[in-house]
C-alpha positions as CSV (number, residue, x, y, z in Angstrom):
1,X,0.0,0.0,0.0
2,X,1.4,3.4,-0.9
3,X,2.5,5.5,2.2
4,X,-0.1,8.2,1.6
5,X,-3.0,5.7,1.6
6,X,-1.6,4.0,4.7
7,X,-1.5,7.4,6.5
8,X,-5.1,8.1,5.5
9,X,-6.3,4.7,6.7
10,X,-4.6,5.3,10.1
11,X,-6.1,8.8,10.4
12,X,-9.6,7.4,9.6
13,X,-9.1,4.6,12.2
14,X,-8.5,7.3,14.8
15,X,-11.0,10.0,13.7
16,X,-14.1,7.7,13.4
17,X,-14.0,6.5,17.0
18,X,-13.3,10.1,18.1
19,X,-16.4,11.2,16.2
20,X,-18.6,8.5,17.7
21,X,-17.2,9.4,21.2
22,X,-18.0,13.1,20.6
23,X,-21.6,12.2,19.5
24,X,-22.1,10.0,22.5
25,X,-20.9,12.7,24.9
26,X,-23.3,15.2,23.2
27,X,-26.2,12.9,23.7
28,X,-25.2,12.3,27.3
29,X,-25.1,16.1,27.9
30,X,-28.5,16.5,26.4
31,X,-29.9,13.6,28.5
32,X,-28.3,15.1,31.6
33,X,-30.0,18.5,30.9
34,X,-33.4,16.8,30.5
35,X,-33.0,14.9,33.8
36,X,-32.0,18.1,35.6
37,X,-35.3,19.7,34.6
38,X,-37.5,16.6,35.3
39,X,-39.9,17.0,38.2
40,X,-39.5,13.3,39.1
41,X,-36.4,12.2,41.1
42,X,-33.8,10.1,39.3
43,X,-30.8,8.6,41.1
44,X,-27.9,6.4,40.0
45,X,-26.4,4.0,42.6
46,X,-23.0,2.3,42.8
47,X,-22.3,-1.2,43.9
48,X,-22.6,-0.3,47.6
49,X,-26.0,1.4,47.2
50,X,-24.4,4.8,47.5
51,X,-25.6,7.7,45.3
52,X,-23.3,8.3,42.4
53,X,-25.5,10.8,40.6
54,X,-28.9,12.4,41.1
55,X,-31.1,15.2,39.7
56,X,-32.4,18.2,41.9
57,X,-35.9,16.7,42.1
58,X,-34.5,13.5,43.8
59,X,-32.9,15.6,46.6
60,X,-36.1,17.6,47.1
61,X,-38.3,14.5,47.3
62,X,-35.9,13.0,49.9
63,X,-36.2,16.2,52.0
64,X,-32.7,17.3,51.1
65,X,-33.4,20.1,48.7
66,X,-30.2,21.8,47.4
67,X,-27.9,19.2,48.9
68,X,-25.3,17.1,47.0
69,X,-26.1,13.5,47.9
70,X,-23.2,11.9,45.9
71,X,-21.3,9.4,48.0
72,X,-24.0,9.0,50.6
73,X,-25.8,5.7,51.3
74,X,-29.4,5.8,50.0
75,X,-30.5,3.6,53.0
76,X,-30.4,6.6,55.3
77,X,-33.5,7.9,53.5
78,X,-35.0,4.8,52.0
79,X,-34.4,1.8,54.3
80,X,-36.7,-0.4,52.2
81,X,-35.8,-0.7,48.5
82,X,-37.8,-2.8,46.0
83,X,-37.2,-3.9,42.5
84,X,-40.9,-3.6,41.6
85,X,-42.8,-0.3,41.7
86,X,-43.9,0.3,45.3
87,X,-44.9,3.0,47.8
88,X,-42.2,3.6,50.4
89,X,-41.7,6.1,53.2
90,X,-38.7,8.4,53.0
91,X,-37.2,9.9,56.2
92,X,-36.0,13.3,55.1
93,X,-33.2,15.2,56.7
94,X,-35.8,17.7,57.8
95,X,-37.4,15.1,60.1
96,X,-40.5,14.7,58.0
97,X,-41.7,11.5,56.4
98,X,-42.7,11.5,52.8
99,X,-44.8,8.9,50.9
100,X,-43.0,8.1,47.6
101,X,-43.6,5.9,44.7
102,X,-40.3,4.0,43.9
103,X,-39.4,2.2,40.7
104,X,-36.0,0.5,40.3
105,X,-34.1,-0.7,37.2
106,X,-30.6,-1.9,37.9
107,X,-28.5,0.9,39.2
108,X,-31.2,3.6,38.6
109,X,-34.1,4.7,40.8
110,X,-37.1,6.8,39.8
111,X,-39.0,8.6,42.6
112,X,-42.3,10.5,42.6
113,X,-44.8,11.5,45.2
114,X,-47.1,8.6,46.2
115,X,-50.8,9.3,46.2
116,X,-52.7,7.6,49.1
117,X,-56.3,6.5,48.9
118,X,-57.2,9.5,51.1
119,X,-55.4,11.9,48.8
120,X,-57.1,10.4,45.8
121,X,-60.4,10.8,47.5
122,X,-59.7,14.4,48.3
123,X,-58.6,15.2,44.8
124,X,-61.7,13.5,43.4
125,X,-63.9,15.6,45.7
126,X,-62.1,18.8,44.5
127,X,-62.5,18.1,40.8
128,X,-66.1,16.9,41.2
129,X,-66.9,20.0,43.3
130,X,-68.3,17.9,46.0
131,X,-67.4,17.7,49.7
132,X,-68.4,16.0,52.9
133,X,-69.5,17.7,56.1
134,X,-70.3,16.7,59.7
135,X,-72.2,19.0,62.1
136,X,-72.4,18.3,65.8
137,X,-75.8,19.6,66.8
138,X,-75.0,20.2,70.5
139,X,-71.7,21.9,70.2
140,X,-72.1,23.4,66.7
141,X,-68.7,21.9,65.8
142,X,-68.5,21.7,62.0
143,X,-66.2,19.5,59.9
144,X,-65.5,20.3,56.2
145,X,-63.6,18.2,53.8
146,X,-60.9,20.0,51.8
147,X,-63.1,20.6,48.8
148,X,-65.7,22.6,50.8
149,X,-63.4,25.5,51.7
150,X,-63.2,26.6,48.1
151,X,-67.0,26.3,47.7
152,X,-67.3,29.0,50.4
153,X,-64.5,31.2,48.9
154,X,-61.8,30.4,51.4
155,X,-58.3,28.9,50.8
156,X,-57.8,25.6,52.4
157,X,-57.2,26.0,56.2
158,X,-57.7,29.8,56.1
159,X,-60.7,29.6,58.4
160,X,-62.0,27.3,61.1
161,X,-65.3,25.8,60.0
162,X,-68.2,26.5,62.4
163,X,-71.9,26.6,62.2
164,X,-71.8,30.4,62.7
165,X,-69.4,30.8,59.8
166,X,-71.7,28.6,57.7
167,X,-74.8,30.7,58.5
168,X,-72.9,34.0,57.8
169,X,-71.8,32.6,54.4
170,X,-75.3,31.7,53.3
171,X,-77.1,34.4,51.2
172,X,-79.4,36.4,53.6
173,X,-82.4,35.6,51.4
174,X,-81.8,31.9,51.8
175,X,-80.9,31.5,55.5
176,X,-84.4,31.1,56.7
177,X,-85.3,28.2,54.4
178,X,-82.0,26.5,55.0
179,X,-82.5,26.7,58.7
180,X,-86.1,25.4,58.4
181,X,-84.8,22.5,56.3
182,X,-82.3,21.5,59.0
183,X,-84.8,21.7,61.8
184,X,-87.3,19.6,59.8
185,X,-84.6,17.0,59.2
186,X,-83.7,17.0,63.0
187,X,-87.3,16.8,64.1
188,X,-88.7,14.3,61.6
189,X,-85.6,12.3,60.5
190,X,-86.4,13.1,56.9
191,X,-83.6,13.5,54.4
192,X,-82.1,17.0,54.2
193,X,-81.9,18.3,50.7
194,X,-81.6,22.1,50.1
195,X,-80.3,24.4,47.3
196,X,-79.0,27.7,48.5
197,X,-76.6,30.5,47.6
198,X,-73.5,31.4,49.4
199,X,-71.7,34.8,49.3
200,X,-67.9,34.7,49.2
201,X,-65.7,37.2,51.0
202,X,-65.1,39.0,47.7
203,X,-68.9,39.2,47.0
204,X,-69.1,36.3,44.5
205,X,-72.3,34.4,44.7
206,X,-72.4,30.7,44.1
207,X,-75.1,28.0,44.2
208,X,-74.7,24.9,46.4
209,X,-76.8,21.8,46.9
210,X,-76.6,20.2,50.3
211,X,-77.9,16.7,51.3
212,X,-77.7,15.0,54.6
213,X,-79.1,12.8,57.3
214,X,-79.5,12.9,61.0
215,X,-77.4,10.6,63.2
216,X,-79.0,9.6,66.5
217,X,-77.6,8.1,69.7
218,X,-78.7,4.9,71.5
219,X,-81.6,6.8,73.0
220,X,-82.8,8.0,69.6
221,X,-81.8,11.6,70.3
222,X,-80.4,13.5,67.2
223,X,-76.7,14.3,67.9
224,X,-75.3,15.2,64.5
225,X,-76.0,15.7,60.8
226,X,-73.8,14.3,58.1
227,X,-73.9,14.8,54.4
228,X,-72.4,16.1,51.2
229,X,-72.5,19.5,49.5
230,X,-72.0,20.1,45.8
231,X,-71.3,23.3,43.8
232,X,-74.2,23.6,41.2
233,X,-73.5,27.1,40.0
234,X,-72.8,26.0,36.4
235,X,-75.8,23.7,36.4
236,X,-78.0,26.6,37.5
237,X,-76.6,28.8,34.8
238,X,-77.2,26.1,32.2
239,X,-80.7,25.5,33.4
240,X,-81.4,29.2,33.3
241,X,-80.1,29.4,29.7
242,X,-82.1,26.5,28.6
243,X,-85.3,28.0,30.2
244,X,-84.6,31.3,28.4
245,X,-84.1,29.6,25.1
246,X,-87.4,27.7,25.6
247,X,-89.3,30.8,26.5
248,X,-87.7,33.7,24.6
249,X,-87.1,34.6,21.1
250,X,-83.3,34.2,20.6
251,X,-83.0,37.2,18.2
252,X,-84.9,40.0,20.1
253,X,-84.9,38.5,23.6
254,X,-88.6,39.0,23.8
255,X,-90.9,36.3,25.3
256,X,-92.2,33.9,22.7
257,X,-95.8,32.7,22.1
258,X,-95.8,30.2,25.0
259,X,-94.9,32.9,27.5
260,X,-97.3,35.4,25.8
261,X,-100.3,33.1,26.2
262,X,-99.4,32.3,29.8
263,X,-99.1,36.1,30.6
264,X,-102.4,36.9,28.8
265,X,-104.2,34.2,30.7
266,X,-102.9,35.5,34.0
267,X,-103.8,39.1,33.0
268,X,-107.4,38.1,32.3
269,X,-107.7,36.3,35.6
270,X,-106.5,39.4,37.4
271,X,-108.8,41.6,35.4
272,X,-111.8,39.4,36.4
273,X,-111.0,39.7,40.1
274,X,-110.3,43.5,39.9
275,X,-113.0,44.3,37.3
276,X,-110.5,46.1,35.2
277,X,-109.7,46.1,31.5
278,X,-107.1,44.4,29.4
279,X,-106.0,45.5,25.9
280,X,-104.5,43.0,23.5
281,X,-102.6,44.5,20.6
282,X,-101.4,42.6,17.5
283,X,-98.6,44.4,15.7
284,X,-97.5,43.6,12.1
285,X,-94.6,45.2,10.2
286,X,-95.4,46.2,6.6
287,X,-92.8,45.8,3.9
288,X,-90.6,43.6,6.1
289,X,-90.4,40.9,3.4
290,X,-89.1,43.4,0.9
291,X,-86.3,44.4,3.2
292,X,-85.3,40.8,3.7
293,X,-85.4,40.1,-0.1
294,X,-83.6,43.2,-1.2
295,X,-81.1,43.8,1.7
296,X,-80.7,40.4,3.1
297,X,-81.7,38.6,6.4
298,X,-79.0,40.6,8.4
299,X,-80.8,43.8,7.5
300,X,-84.2,42.2,8.4
301,X,-82.8,41.1,11.8
302,X,-81.7,44.7,12.5
303,X,-85.2,45.9,11.9
304,X,-86.7,43.3,14.2
305,X,-84.3,44.1,17.0
306,X,-84.9,47.8,16.6
307,X,-88.7,47.4,16.7
308,X,-88.5,45.1,19.7
309,X,-86.5,47.7,21.6
310,X,-89.0,50.4,20.7
311,X,-91.9,48.3,21.9
312,X,-90.2,47.7,25.2
313,X,-89.5,51.3,25.8
314,X,-93.0,52.5,24.9
315,X,-94.9,50.2,27.3
316,X,-95.2,50.3,31.0
317,X,-93.4,47.9,33.3
318,X,-96.6,46.1,34.1
319,X,-97.3,45.5,30.4
320,X,-96.0,42.6,28.3
321,X,-94.6,42.4,24.8
322,X,-93.8,39.2,22.8
323,X,-92.7,38.2,19.4
324,X,-95.0,35.6,17.8
325,X,-92.7,34.9,14.8
326,X,-91.7,36.5,11.6
327,X,-92.6,40.2,11.7
328,X,-95.5,39.8,14.2
329,X,-95.4,41.1,17.7
330,X,-98.1,41.3,20.4
331,X,-98.6,43.5,23.5
332,X,-100.7,43.0,26.6
333,X,-101.7,46.1,28.6
334,X,-103.5,45.4,31.8
335,X,-104.9,47.3,34.7
336,X,-106.8,49.7,32.4
337,X,-109.9,51.6,33.6
338,X,-113.2,50.0,32.5
339,X,-114.9,53.4,32.5
340,X,-113.0,54.9,29.6
341,X,-114.7,54.6,26.2
342,X,-113.3,51.7,24.2
343,X,-112.6,53.9,21.2
344,X,-110.7,56.5,23.3
345,X,-108.7,53.7,24.9
346,X,-107.8,52.2,21.5
347,X,-106.8,55.7,20.2
348,X,-104.5,56.4,23.1
349,X,-102.8,53.0,22.9
350,X,-102.4,53.2,19.1
351,X,-101.1,56.7,19.2
352,X,-98.4,55.8,21.7
353,X,-97.3,52.7,19.8
354,X,-97.4,54.3,16.3
355,X,-95.4,57.2,17.5
356,X,-92.7,54.8,18.8
357,X,-92.7,52.5,15.8
358,X,-93.1,54.9,12.8
359,X,-89.7,56.7,12.7
360,X,-87.2,55.3,10.1
361,X,-85.0,52.4,11.2
362,X,-81.2,52.6,10.8
363,X,-80.0,49.6,8.7
364,X,-76.4,49.4,7.7
365,X,-75.9,53.1,7.5
366,X,-79.2,53.9,5.7
367,X,-82.7,54.7,7.0
368,X,-85.5,52.3,6.2
369,X,-89.2,53.3,6.5
370,X,-91.2,50.5,8.1
371,X,-95.0,50.7,8.1
372,X,-97.0,49.3,11.1
373,X,-100.5,47.8,11.4
374,X,-102.2,47.5,14.8
375,X,-105.2,45.4,15.8
376,X,-106.7,46.1,19.2
377,X,-109.1,43.9,21.2
378,X,-110.4,44.8,24.7
379,X,-111.4,42.5,27.6
380,X,-114.2,42.2,28.6
381,X,-115.8,44.2,25.7
382,X,-114.8,42.0,22.8
383,X,-114.4,38.6,24.4
384,X,-114.6,36.7,27.6
385,X,-111.9,34.2,27.0
386,X,-108.3,34.2,25.7
387,X,-108.8,32.4,22.4
388,X,-111.6,34.6,21.3
389,X,-109.7,37.8,22.3
390,X,-106.7,36.7,20.3
391,X,-109.0,36.0,17.3
392,X,-110.6,39.4,17.5
393,X,-107.3,41.3,17.8
394,X,-105.8,39.3,14.8
395,X,-108.8,40.1,12.6
396,X,-108.6,43.8,13.5
397,X,-104.9,43.8,12.6
398,X,-105.6,42.4,9.1
399,X,-108.3,45.0,8.7
400,X,-105.8,47.7,9.6
401,X,-103.2,46.2,7.2
402,X,-105.7,46.5,4.3
403,X,-106.0,50.2,5.1
404,X,-102.3,51.1,4.6
405,X,-99.3,51.9,6.7
406,X,-99.4,53.1,10.3
407,X,-103.1,52.3,10.8
408,X,-105.0,50.7,13.6
409,X,-108.4,49.1,14.0
410,X,-110.4,48.3,17.1
411,X,-112.0,44.9,17.2
412,X,-115.7,44.4,16.9
413,X,-118.0,43.6,19.9
414,X,-119.6,40.1,19.8
415,X,-123.1,39.7,18.4
416,X,-125.8,38.9,20.9
417,X,-125.9,35.2,20.0
418,X,-122.2,34.9,20.9
419,X,-122.4,36.6,24.3
420,X,-122.0,33.2,26.1
421,X,-118.5,32.8,24.7
């Protein structure tokens, strides 16, 4: 072999192992950096079970945070070593015992905090937003599990639970019925099941549901109550949202037909008892379909929202307004005097509503003129029941619509043969 080739072969035989060694050392440095940042403890032992290397987390878990444990026997902290994963007690240099989960593979140990059954139970209570309580009736001593502190707006251990603290935390409007429920449970032995609000120290209001039972002594005397409490704030909010969606128009926020009929029925019952008058007004927007077709549904929605707002503002707090669907609205005005002439009453109502609804409506930077038609029916003049009153107002509205924009019509009184309706 020529001398030059021989030299190259020798150089390669030296450089290749050096390159591999450099790569190995690079990987080891990267691994060491990762182990240094790991929140679980890693230790390497020599043949005498002494620590030859460890990461910072290992020292902290052993109660020796910041110390260099190299060269020290591991048995001074962990007298019981196991090859299989197991829970062990570590005696730290600070004098405290720590429950650790230990896994061993050859010369390496992996440490992490062990979770006892009690700890798992406490954590499950916390995440489920449920806690256990125990109330001594005679002494008013109260026990809270860890999860309950947060339900009442307190950090764990920041307060000492007591019946007085509990009563102070319950919303003032709910204290009476909560106390009544407790007394009923104590006196009758019935299950205790109450929903109530609590007010946190920062003013936050939360909903809780509390269930419990009485514990009696050998003589049958109630000595304590025990139970669970659960945070139901989100459930209440969800139920409220579902109720609103079921009873209100999602676009305008006005009550829907279901609520309208219920309110009209109640208004008629009150009018019968007080011998007062109720006015039912059907309201239809003229030309609404043309706006939808020409400018799009977004423009139509703006018109509906604007008209709904004007109706709310023009009526009294005791009156009701609802959206029946499309461009049809309805208003119920109750507590009106029966001594005023029906025509004068209708004129006053129509004048107020038309004045509020007639101005142009801003739609995407332009003003759109919307005509309105009103049909008015009065109780008891035009009908004695709800269905008939709705029919009369509906017919009057269509009569107004045939007469042009911004018109109203008063319903017709029933014929003599229909007076029994």
